[in-house]
Backbone as JSON Lines, residues from 0, in Angstrom:
{"i":0,"aa":"X","n":[0.76,-1.06,0.26],"ca":[0.02,-0.07,-0.03],"c":[0.9,1.31,-0.17]}
{"i":1,"aa":"X","n":[0.58,2.34,-0.81],"ca":[1.07,3.51,-0.57],"c":[0.85,4.37,0.49]}
{"i":2,"aa":"X","n":[1.75,5.33,0.54],"ca":[1.87,6.19,1.79],"c":[0.27,7.1,1.57]}
{"i":3,"aa":"X","n":[-0.01,7.22,0.09],"ca":[-1.39,7.95,-0.09],"c":[-2.48,7.07,0.22]}
{"i":4,"aa":"X","n":[-2.35,5.91,-0.2],"ca":[-3.48,5.11,0.31],"c":[-3.67,4.88,1.75]}
{"i":5,"aa":"X","n":[-2.38,4.56,2.3],"ca":[-2.71,4.65,3.64],"c":[-3.43,5.85,4.34]}
{"i":6,"aa":"X","n":[-2.84,6.98,4.13],"ca":[-3.42,8.23,4.43],"c":[-5.08,8.48,4.02]}
{"i":7,"aa":"X","n":[-5.33,7.87,3.1],"ca":[-6.57,8.05,2.42],"c":[-7.49,7.01,3.45]}
{"i":8,"aa":"X","n":[-6.88,5.73,3.65],"ca":[-7.83,4.89,4.39],"c":[-7.92,5.6,5.9]}
{"i":9,"aa":"X","n":[-7.08,6.01,6.3],"ca":[-6.99,6.59,7.89],"c":[-8.39,7.34,7.76]}
{"i":10,"aa":"X","n":[-8.29,8.51,6.85],"ca":[-9.43,9.46,6.86],"c":[-11.06,8.76,6.41]}
{"i":11,"aa":"X","n":[-10.81,7.73,5.67],"ca":[-12.09,7.18,5.08],"c":[-12.51,6.28,6.68]}
{"i":12,"aa":"X","n":[-11.64,5.67,7.36],"ca":[-11.75,4.83,8.57],"c":[-12.3,5.72,9.61]}
{"i":13,"aa":"X","n":[-11.56,6.91,9.91],"ca":[-12.03,7.58,11.13],"c":[-12.5,8.84,10.62]}
{"i":14,"aa":"X","n":[-12.78,9.43,9.54],"ca":[-13.69,10.46,9.43],"c":[-12.75,11.69,9.44]}
{"i":15,"aa":"X","n":[-13.04,12.76,8.55],"ca":[-12.33,13.93,8.4],"c":[-12.19,15.01,9.93]}
{"i":16,"aa":"X","n":[-13.3,14.8,10.35],"ca":[-13.5,15.49,11.49],"c":[-12.48,14.84,12.61]}
{"i":17,"aa":"X","n":[-12.48,13.73,12.85],"ca":[-11.57,12.95,13.51],"c":[-10.08,13.04,13.48]}
{"i":18,"aa":"X","n":[-10.09,13.27,12.02],"ca":[-8.5,13.36,11.81],"c":[-8.23,14.78,11.87]}
{"i":19,"aa":"X","n":[-8.97,15.73,11.71],"ca":[-8.51,17.04,12.05],"c":[-8.39,17.27,13.55]}
{"i":20,"aa":"X","n":[-9.22,16.9,14.34],"ca":[-8.73,16.96,15.96],"c":[-7.67,16.11,16.03]}
{"i":21,"aa":"X","n":[-7.06,15.12,15.63],"ca":[-6.12,14.37,15.79],"c":[-4.8,15.0,15.53]}
{"i":22,"aa":"X","n":[-4.9,15.96,14.31],"ca":[-4.12,16.99,13.88],"c":[-3.82,17.9,15.03]}
{"i":23,"aa":"X","n":[-4.8,18.5,15.57],"ca":[-4.57,19.57,16.87],"c":[-3.92,18.75,17.71]}
{"i":24,"aa":"X","n":[-4.22,17.56,18.12],"ca":[-3.86,16.88,19.21],"c":[-2.29,16.5,19.06]}
{"i":25,"aa":"X","n":[-2.04,16.1,17.73],"ca":[-0.54,15.97,17.4],"c":[0.41,17.32,17.25]}
{"i":26,"aa":"X","n":[-0.34,18.56,17.13],"ca":[0.52,19.56,16.89],"c":[0.76,20.1,18.36]}
{"i":27,"aa":"X","n":[-0.14,19.87,19.41],"ca":[0.11,20.21,20.73],"c":[0.93,19.38,21.44]}
{"i":28,"aa":"X","n":[1.23,18.12,20.98],"ca":[2.24,17.17,21.63],"c":[3.51,17.64,20.9]}
{"i":29,"aa":"X","n":[3.71,18.08,19.83],"ca":[4.92,18.68,19.33],"c":[5.24,19.95,20.07]}
{"i":30,"aa":"X","n":[4.46,20.66,20.39],"ca":[4.75,22.01,20.93],"c":[4.91,21.54,22.37]}
{"i":31,"aa":"X","n":[4.36,20.51,23.11],"ca":[4.81,20.29,24.52],"c":[6.36,19.79,24.34]}
{"i":32,"aa":"X","n":[6.56,18.88,23.41],"ca":[7.69,18.6,23.18],"c":[8.94,19.55,23.17]}
{"i":33,"aa":"X","n":[8.92,20.48,22.45],"ca":[9.89,21.44,22.42],"c":[9.96,22.38,23.41]}
{"i":34,"aa":"X","n":[8.41,22.5,24.12],"ca":[8.92,23.23,25.34],"c":[9.7,22.43,26.52]}
{"i":35,"aa":"X","n":[9.49,21.05,26.41],"ca":[10.4,20.2,27.23],"c":[11.42,20.45,27.07]}
{"i":36,"aa":"X","n":[12.23,20.56,25.72],"ca":[13.49,20.47,25.31],"c":[14.25,21.82,25.91]}
{"i":37,"aa":"X","n":[13.4,22.88,26.01],"ca":[14.06,23.97,26.7],"c":[14.09,24.0,27.94]}
{"i":38,"aa":"X","n":[13.56,23.28,28.63],"ca":[13.76,23.14,30.19],"c":[14.6,21.99,30.64]}
{"i":39,"aa":"X","n":[14.56,20.72,29.71],"ca":[15.65,19.7,30.04],"c":[17.01,19.57,29.05]}
{"i":40,"aa":"X","n":[16.78,19.81,27.86],"ca":[17.7,19.94,26.93],"c":[18.68,18.59,27.07]}
{"i":41,"aa":"X","n":[17.97,17.44,27.2],"ca":[18.65,16.14,26.97],"c":[18.33,15.15,25.89]}
{"i":42,"aa":"X","n":[18.93,14.29,25.72],"ca":[18.55,13.47,24.17],"c":[17.41,12.83,23.92]}
{"i":43,"aa":"X","n":[16.6,12.61,25.17],"ca":[15.32,12.0,25.28],"c":[14.19,13.49,24.62]}
{"i":44,"aa":"X","n":[14.69,14.42,25.12],"ca":[13.63,15.54,24.78],"c":[14.18,15.78,23.24]}
{"i":45,"aa":"X","n":[14.9,15.43,22.5],"ca":[15.19,15.56,21.36],"c":[14.61,14.53,20.62]}
{"i":46,"aa":"X","n":[14.64,13.36,21.15],"ca":[14.06,11.86,20.3],"c":[12.33,12.36,20.37]}
{"i":47,"aa":"X","n":[11.77,13.04,21.31],"ca":[10.47,13.27,21.35],"c":[10.0,14.47,20.33]}
{"i":48,"aa":"X","n":[11.06,15.19,20.33],"ca":[10.61,16.41,19.02],"c":[10.67,15.64,18.12]}
{"i":49,"aa":"X","n":[11.62,14.76,17.42],"ca":[11.63,14.21,16.3],"c":[10.65,12.98,16.06]}
{"i":50,"aa":"X","n":[10.02,12.42,17.29],"ca":[8.75,11.82,17.33],"c":[7.28,12.2,16.75]}
{"i":51,"aa":"X","n":[7.49,13.54,17.54],"ca":[6.45,14.09,17.49],"c":[6.03,14.9,15.91]}
{"i":52,"aa":"X","n":[7.37,15.23,15.44],"ca":[7.4,15.8,14.26],"c":[6.89,14.67,13.2]}
{"i":53,"aa":"X","n":[7.33,13.73,13.4],"ca":[6.56,12.7,12.42],"c":[5.42,12.4,12.22]}
{"i":54,"aa":"X","n":[4.85,12.41,13.6],"ca":[3.14,12.64,13.62],"c":[2.54,13.74,13.25]}
{"i":55,"aa":"X","n":[2.94,14.96,13.19],"ca":[2.68,16.16,12.89],"c":[2.53,15.86,11.16]}
{"i":56,"aa":"X","n":[3.55,15.7,10.8],"ca":[3.85,15.65,9.09],"c":[2.9,14.36,8.51]}
{"i":57,"aa":"X","n":[2.66,13.31,9.33],"ca":[1.49,12.65,8.86],"c":[0.21,12.92,8.68]}
{"i":58,"aa":"X","n":[-0.03,13.84,9.68],"ca":[-1.38,14.65,9.95],"c":[-1.47,15.74,8.77]}
{"i":59,"aa":"X","n":[-0.44,16.43,8.56],"ca":[-0.44,17.31,7.39],"c":[-0.63,16.91,6.47]}
{"i":60,"aa":"X","n":[-0.2,15.75,6.05],"ca":[-0.51,14.86,4.79],"c":[-1.88,14.57,4.76]}
{"i":61,"aa":"X","n":[-2.46,14.38,5.67],"ca":[-3.99,13.95,5.56],"c":[-4.75,15.36,5.49]}
{"i":62,"aa":"X","n":[-4.24,16.33,6.01],"ca":[-5.09,17.69,5.87],"c":[-4.84,18.28,4.4]}
{"i":63,"aa":"X","n":[-3.48,17.71,3.85],"ca":[-3.4,18.08,2.44],"c":[-4.49,17.45,1.53]}
{"i":64,"aa":"X","n":[-4.69,16.13,1.7],"ca":[-5.67,15.3,1.33],"c":[-7.02,16.15,1.39]}
{"i":65,"aa":"X","n":[-7.3,16.36,2.61],"ca":[-8.62,16.78,2.83],"c":[-8.92,18.14,2.12]}
{"i":66,"aa":"X","n":[-7.95,18.93,2.06],"ca":[-7.92,20.5,1.76],"c":[-7.29,20.94,0.39]}
{"i":67,"aa":"X","n":[-6.28,20.1,0.25],"ca":[-5.64,20.46,-1.14],"c":[-4.24,21.02,-0.42]}
{"i":68,"aa":"X","n":[-3.14,21.04,-1.74],"ca":[-2.02,21.31,-1.44],"c":[-1.56,23.0,-0.92]}
{"i":69,"aa":"X","n":[-0.39,23.19,0.01],"ca":[-0.48,24.67,0.16],"c":[0.86,25.34,-0.37]}
{"i":70,"aa":"X","n":[1.0,24.41,-1.59],"ca":[2.41,24.65,-2.36],"c":[2.52,26.19,-2.72]}
{"i":71,"aa":"X","n":[1.45,26.61,-3.54],"ca":[1.63,28.21,-3.78],"c":[1.72,28.91,-2.71]}
{"i":72,"aa":"X","n":[0.85,28.69,-1.85],"ca":[0.79,29.56,-0.68],"c":[2.3,29.31,0.07]}
{"i":73,"aa":"X","n":[2.74,28.54,0.11],"ca":[4.05,28.41,0.49],"c":[5.35,29.03,0.02]}
{"i":74,"aa":"X","n":[4.95,28.79,-1.3],"ca":[6.03,29.33,-2.09],"c":[5.97,31.12,-1.75]}
{"i":75,"aa":"X","n":[4.9,31.42,-1.85],"ca":[4.62,32.97,-1.59],"c":[5.3,33.41,-0.17]}
{"i":76,"aa":"X","n":[4.95,32.31,0.59],"ca":[5.52,32.57,2.1],"c":[7.36,32.69,2.06]}
{"i":77,"aa":"X","n":[7.55,31.68,1.47],"ca":[9.14,31.42,1.18],"c":[9.86,32.69,0.71]}
{"i":78,"aa":"X","n":[9.36,33.3,-0.07],"ca":[9.63,34.34,-0.82],"c":[9.64,35.53,-0.1]}
{"i":79,"aa":"X","n":[8.59,35.65,0.76],"ca":[8.42,36.95,1.6],"c":[9.27,36.81,2.75]}
{"i":80,"aa":"X","n":[9.73,35.4,3.31],"ca":[10.7,35.42,4.27],"c":[12.31,35.52,3.63]}
{"i":81,"aa":"X","n":[12.4,35.11,2.41],"ca":[13.66,35.38,1.58],"c":[14.04,36.8,1.52]}
{"i":82,"aa":"X","n":[13.01,37.64,1.16],"ca":[13.1,38.98,1.62],"c":[13.46,39.95,2.71]}
{"i":83,"aa":"X","n":[12.79,39.16,3.58],"ca":[12.82,39.68,5.06],"c":[14.27,39.65,5.39]}
{"i":84,"aa":"X","n":[15.02,38.23,5.04],"ca":[16.37,38.06,5.25],"c":[17.61,38.71,4.47]}
{"i":85,"aa":"X","n":[16.97,39.35,3.22],"ca":[17.57,40.06,2.52],"c":[18.34,39.14,1.44]}
{"i":86,"aa":"X","n":[17.65,37.84,1.29],"ca":[17.88,36.8,-0.11],"c":[17.22,36.69,-1.11]}
{"i":87,"aa":"X","n":[16.5,38.24,-1.37],"ca":[15.74,38.08,-2.8],"c":[16.1,37.67,-3.78]}
{"i":88,"aa":"X","n":[17.62,37.28,-4.29],"ca":[17.97,36.95,-5.38],"c":[17.89,35.21,-5.34]}
{"i":89,"aa":"X","n":[17.97,34.64,-3.97],"ca":[17.88,33.17,-3.71],"c":[16.67,32.58,-4.27]}
{"i":90,"aa":"X","n":[16.72,31.53,-4.82],"ca":[15.6,30.33,-5.29],"c":[15.14,29.71,-3.96]}
{"i":91,"aa":"X","n":[13.71,30.11,-3.9],"ca":[12.98,29.33,-2.52],"c":[12.65,27.96,-3.05]}
{"i":92,"aa":"X","n":[12.81,27.75,-4.13],"ca":[12.06,26.29,-4.64],"c":[13.04,25.25,-3.95]}
{"i":93,"aa":"X","n":[14.07,25.36,-3.43],"ca":[15.04,24.23,-3.15],"c":[14.47,24.04,-1.61]}
């Protein structure tokens, strides 16, 4: 089964609303892991951030299936960031 098929099956099985709520939960867990990192700064805190990042990426991929790709908006925002950083001539596609 492909990644897309797995993600679509999760949406079909649990429903869009449940997966949106799960995305909120996973983003909250990533936020908590980052906060813990600043309090402890040990290897387990780093591992926790990596684990939560994976969960959030999976949920973001499901949100893309449900709502569409943010690629065009992401490109605009990267270009704006490059401008603020004084990197106007840099290609933000990489």
